[in-house]
Backbone as CSV, one residue per row, in Angstrom:
resi,resn,N_x,N_y,N_z,CA_x,CA_y,CA_z,C_x,C_y,C_z
1,UNK,145.016,84.433,103.535,145.140,85.795,104.030,144.831,85.798,105.531
2,UNK,145.646,86.452,106.281,145.478,86.515,107.733,144.778,87.813,108.129
3,UNK,143.860,87.702,109.066,143.246,88.890,109.651,143.566,88.909,111.139
4,UNK,143.366,90.050,111.744,143.632,90.225,113.168,142.305,90.344,113.915
5,UNK,142.307,89.938,115.159,141.140,90.180,116.004,140.912,91.688,116.060
6,UNK,139.651,92.084,116.091,139.322,93.506,116.090,138.252,93.794,117.121
7,UNK,138.294,95.012,117.642,137.272,95.478,118.565,136.925,96.907,118.177
8,UNK,135.641,97.150,117.963,135.196,98.507,117.659,134.768,99.155,118.965
9,UNK,135.439,100.253,119.268,135.185,100.991,120.503,134.510,102.295,120.100
10,UNK,133.359,102.580,120.696,132.648,103.791,120.288,132.089,104.520,121.501
11,UNK,131.766,105.769,121.240,131.150,106.599,122.270,130.176,107.546,121.582
12,UNK,129.075,107.836,122.255,128.096,108.793,121.752,128.442,110.163,122.323
13,UNK,128.464,111.157,121.449,128.788,112.521,121.867,127.647,113.446,121.459
14,UNK,127.188,114.242,122.403,126.071,115.152,122.184,126.584,116.467,121.604
15,UNK,126.974,116.389,120.349,127.449,117.567,119.617,127.383,117.229,118.135
16,UNK,127.134,118.211,117.306,127.027,117.973,115.869,128.278,117.279,115.344
17,UNK,128.090,116.254,114.539,129.200,115.440,114.053,130.224,116.257,113.275
18,UNK,129.775,117.294,112.571,130.703,118.111,111.772,131.661,118.887,112.670
19,UNK,131.155,119.339,113.825,132.014,120.049,114.776,133.024,119.091,115.405
20,UNK,132.580,117.899,115.706,133.493,116.898,116.264,134.571,116.553,115.245
21,UNK,134.149,116.304,114.012,135.122,115.977,112.967,136.129,117.111,112.785
22,UNK,135.652,118.343,112.713,136.560,119.485,112.517,137.590,119.551,113.639
23,UNK,137.153,119.303,114.877,138.072,119.311,116.012,139.079,118.167,115.892
24,UNK,138.592,116.967,115.588,139.468,115.800,115.513,140.421,115.876,114.330
25,UNK,139.967,116.423,113.217,140.784,116.468,112.005,141.911,117.492,112.106
26,UNK,141.814,118.418,113.050,142.891,119.382,113.260,143.977,118.676,114.061
27,UNK,145.048,118.320,113.405,146.100,117.484,113.996,146.624,118.040,115.314
28,UNK,146.703,119.356,115.414,147.232,119.976,116.621,146.345,119.717,117.838
29,UNK,145.078,119.340,117.632,144.166,119.070,118.747,144.310,117.661,119.302
30,UNK,144.902,116.763,118.552,144.942,115.364,118.979,145.581,115.160,120.358
31,UNK,146.672,115.845,120.689,147.248,115.639,122.026,146.325,116.064,123.171
32,UNK,145.288,116.850,122.876,144.351,117.270,123.916,143.475,116.120,124.389
33,UNK,143.285,115.115,123.535,142.393,114.009,123.905,143.000,112.632,123.669
34,UNK,143.970,112.514,122.796,144.612,111.233,122.504,145.889,111.147,123.334
35,UNK,145.797,110.515,124.508,146.884,110.551,125.484,148.184,109.938,124.976
36,UNK,148.117,109.059,124.003,149.338,108.497,123.429,150.147,109.530,122.662
37,UNK,149.506,110.657,122.364,150.185,111.736,121.648,150.379,112.957,122.538
38,UNK,150.388,112.732,123.841,150.432,113.858,124.778,151.670,114.725,124.621
39,UNK,152.732,114.152,124.034,153.934,114.964,123.814,153.779,115.872,122.606
40,UNK,152.716,115.681,121.843,152.440,116.542,120.702,152.846,115.922,119.380
41,UNK,152.448,116.581,118.335,152.764,116.173,116.970,153.552,117.274,116.298
42,UNK,154.546,116.895,115.517,155.343,117.840,114.765,155.208,117.507,113.293
43,UNK,154.879,118.490,112.493,154.694,118.266,111.062,156.037,117.960,110.399
44,UNK,156.011,116.967,109.494,157.193,116.589,108.721,156.727,116.259,107.303
45,UNK,156.590,117.288,106.470,156.066,117.088,105.120,154.596,116.704,105.189
46,UNK,154.231,115.593,104.553,152.850,115.112,104.579,152.547,114.314,105.835
47,UNK,153.569,113.992,106.608,153.419,113.190,107.815,153.531,114.065,109.056
48,UNK,153.275,113.421,110.193,153.456,114.041,111.497,154.311,113.102,112.321
49,UNK,155.139,113.660,113.190,155.987,112.858,114.068,155.452,112.947,115.492
50,UNK,155.392,111.787,116.140,154.918,111.712,117.521,155.967,110.982,118.339
51,UNK,156.475,111.636,119.372,157.466,111.019,120.236,156.754,110.390,121.428
52,UNK,157.092,109.136,121.692,156.458,108.426,122.792,157.419,107.457,123.425
53,UNK,156.912,106.585,124.293,157.770,105.659,125.030,158.506,104.665,124.139
54,UNK,157.986,104.417,122.941,158.642,103.476,122.030,159.482,104.183,120.974
55,UNK,159.707,105.483,121.157,160.493,106.237,120.186,159.602,107.179,119.396
56,UNK,160.104,107.608,118.244,159.365,108.542,117.407,158.614,107.774,116.329
57,UNK,157.306,107.950,116.309,156.462,107.300,115.304,156.111,108.310,114.228
58,UNK,155.963,107.813,113.024,155.536,108.630,111.887,154.055,108.368,111.671
59,UNK,153.260,109.447,111.574,151.815,109.323,111.452,151.377,109.977,110.143
60,UNK,150.622,109.227,109.359,150.044,109.748,108.113,148.529,109.702,108.253
61,UNK,147.890,110.869,108.136,146.440,110.982,108.308,145.729,110.948,106.965
62,UNK,144.492,110.463,106.996,143.633,110.563,105.819,143.437,112.044,105.510
63,UNK,143.331,112.383,104.232,143.091,113.790,103.896,141.750,114.266,104.462
64,UNK,141.624,115.574,104.639,140.349,116.136,105.077,139.267,115.670,104.113
65,UNK,138.093,115.377,104.673,137.028,114.817,103.849,135.682,115.193,104.429
66,UNK,134.624,114.911,103.685,133.261,115.240,104.101,132.547,114.047,104.729
67,UNK,133.293,112.995,105.057,132.682,111.762,105.524,132.986,111.430,106.984
68,UNK,133.741,112.280,107.679,134.045,112.036,109.083,135.153,111.024,109.314
69,UNK,135.987,110.794,108.315,137.065,109.801,108.414,138.336,110.481,108.925
70,UNK,138.850,109.972,110.059,140.083,110.496,110.652,141.091,109.343,110.774
71,UNK,141.088,108.454,109.787,142.007,107.320,109.804,143.448,107.813,109.809
72,UNK,144.322,107.006,110.395,145.734,107.344,110.367,146.581,106.070,110.421
73,UNK,147.676,106.118,109.704,148.637,105.021,109.656,149.831,105.432,110.498
74,UNK,150.151,104.612,111.493,151.282,104.890,112.376,152.407,103.927,112.014
75,UNK,153.579,104.480,111.720,154.755,103.660,111.450,155.704,103.815,112.629
76,UNK,155.931,102.701,113.333,156.803,102.708,114.505,158.268,102.700,114.075
77,UNK,159.154,102.964,115.018,160.581,103.047,114.691,161.132,101.755,114.113
78,UNK,160.533,100.604,114.468,161.017,99.328,113.921,160.416,99.005,112.555
79,UNK,159.612,99.941,112.015,159.002,99.747,110.707,157.604,99.146,110.754
80,UNK,157.152,98.722,111.916,155.804,98.176,112.044,154.786,99.252,111.700
81,UNK,153.814,98.879,110.875,152.752,99.804,110.480,151.452,99.385,111.155
82,UNK,150.798,100.354,111.788,149.548,100.097,112.487,148.475,101.000,111.889
83,UNK,147.451,100.364,111.295,146.321,101.115,110.741,145.322,101.407,111.844
84,UNK,144.930,102.661,111.958,143.959,103.087,112.953,142.756,103.687,112.233
85,UNK,141.643,102.970,112.246,140.413,103.448,111.624,139.623,104.227,112.665
86,UNK,139.365,105.477,112.389,138.695,106.371,113.329,137.634,107.140,112.556
87,UNK,136.393,107.048,113.003,135.283,107.649,112.270,134.376,108.457,113.180
88,UNK,133.787,109.501,112.619,132.725,110.260,113.259,131.487,110.069,112.386
89,UNK,130.413,109.566,112.987,129.202,109.243,112.236,128.024,110.011,112.832
90,UNK,127.209,110.675,111.995,126.040,111.372,112.520,125.102,110.414,113.250
91,UNK,124.529,110.901,114.359,123.534,110.151,115.115,122.540,111.163,115.671
92,UNK,121.488,111.429,114.917,120.532,112.462,115.314,121.227,113.813,115.370
93,UNK,121.079,114.513,116.506,121.744,115.807,116.675,123.168,115.659,117.195
94,UNK,123.562,114.422,117.485,124.900,114.154,118.003,125.684,113.281,117.051
95,UNK,126.561,112.455,117.630,127.432,111.639,116.795,127.922,110.419,117.553
96,UNK,128.350,109.445,116.786,129.098,108.307,117.295,130.535,108.487,116.821
97,UNK,131.468,108.295,117.724,132.881,108.266,117.342,133.337,106.831,117.552
98,UNK,133.895,106.248,116.489,134.262,104.830,116.506,135.726,104.645,116.139
99,UNK,136.393,103.842,116.935,137.790,103.482,116.692,137.845,101.965,116.558
100,UNK,138.441,101.482,115.476,138.613,100.045,115.304,140.011,99.675,115.786
101,UNK,140.056,98.947,116.889,141.319,98.497,117.471,141.645,97.117,116.911
102,UNK,142.775,97.001,116.246,143.224,95.722,115.693,144.291,95.135,116.600
103,UNK,144.112,93.888,116.952,145.107,93.208,117.788,146.325,92.905,116.931
104,UNK,147.459,93.412,117.369,148.698,93.230,116.622,149.286,91.844,116.886
105,UNK,150.049,91.314,115.920,150.681,90.005,116.128,151.527,90.020,117.409
106,UNK,151.537,88.915,118.096,152.309,88.725,119.326,151.809,89.565,120.507
107,UNK,150.627,90.195,120.355,150.055,90.972,121.449,149.286,90.018,122.359
108,UNK,149.547,90.097,123.647,148.854,89.229,124.600,147.417,89.709,124.804
109,UNK,146.612,88.846,125.393,145.242,89.228,125.740,145.242,90.440,126.660
110,UNK,146.184,90.455,127.609,146.268,91.561,128.556,146.642,92.873,127.855
111,UNK,147.564,92.801,126.911,147.955,94.003,126.173,146.800,94.527,125.328
112,UNK,146.081,93.612,124.676,144.931,94.012,123.856,143.855,94.659,124.730
113,UNK,143.584,94.064,125.886,142.609,94.633,126.817,143.079,96.003,127.319
114,UNK,144.372,96.141,127.577,144.916,97.420,128.023,144.781,98.492,126.955
115,UNK,145.069,98.123,125.700,144.901,99.076,124.597,143.443,99.498,124.466
116,UNK,142.538,98.546,124.643,141.107,98.835,124.569,140.704,99.841,125.640
117,UNK,141.170,99.638,126.865,140.861,100.579,127.947,141.445,101.965,127.650
118,UNK,142.626,101.991,127.056,143.278,103.260,126.723,142.429,104.032,125.714
119,UNK,141.959,103.352,124.672,141.116,103.997,123.665,139.814,104.481,124.304
120,UNK,139.210,103.671,125.157,137.976,104.077,125.837,138.198,105.353,126.643
121,UNK,139.330,105.430,127.335,139.651,106.621,128.136,139.826,107.841,127.235
122,UNK,140.537,107.662,126.123,140.748,108.781,125.193,139.433,109.272,124.597
123,UNK,138.554,108.341,124.227,137.262,108.749,123.668,136.411,109.449,124.726
124,UNK,136.513,109.026,125.977,135.799,109.703,127.056,136.322,111.130,127.232
125,UNK,137.627,111.317,127.079,138.210,112.659,127.151,137.690,113.522,126.015
126,UNK,137.650,112.948,124.807,137.119,113.676,123.647,135.675,114.093,123.910
127,UNK,134.868,113.170,124.417,133.461,113.464,124.734,133.368,114.630,125.717
128,UNK,134.175,114.603,126.752,134.166,115.653,127.763,134.490,117.004,127.148
129,UNK,135.507,117.036,126.312,135.903,118.282,125.658,134.781,118.797,124.756
130,UNK,134.241,117.915,123.928,133.241,118.323,122.950,131.925,118.736,123.601
131,UNK,131.522,118.037,124.645,130.241,118.374,125.267,130.333,119.570,126.205
132,UNK,131.540,119.879,126.673,131.698,121.059,127.541,131.775,122.336,126.730
133,UNK,132.042,122.199,125.440,132.168,123.377,124.597,133.544,124.002,124.655
134,UNK,134.435,123.458,125.484,135.806,123.984,125.574,136.638,123.401,124.451
135,UNK,137.175,124.271,123.619,138.029,123.806,122.537,139.125,124.810,122.324
């Protein structure tokens, strides 16, 4: 069985984890902080469609839950499936938001590092939104 290199990227946010989860779990809010979805999401049955530089991707989110799980499966136009594990975990009066970045086959070190920086930037945007109280 083959596994991929992984990097867990996290950020501490000074806001109740339930409020962060509620904001993140609302699909329409994702383009506000997830820059890869800046063009927005369009509902298509149980899935969402996201148009980006590589075409239109199909996104399937984990159902709403009480555990802070905002996982989503992205299916690219070529059929490639990318699992994105995204969690909100209580940490005192605040929370940790964690994204597990999996290195995809044939991805260079530079591409993996670039994806990591992109996720870090998106999580910083989420932190800014959540801690400013603007939603």
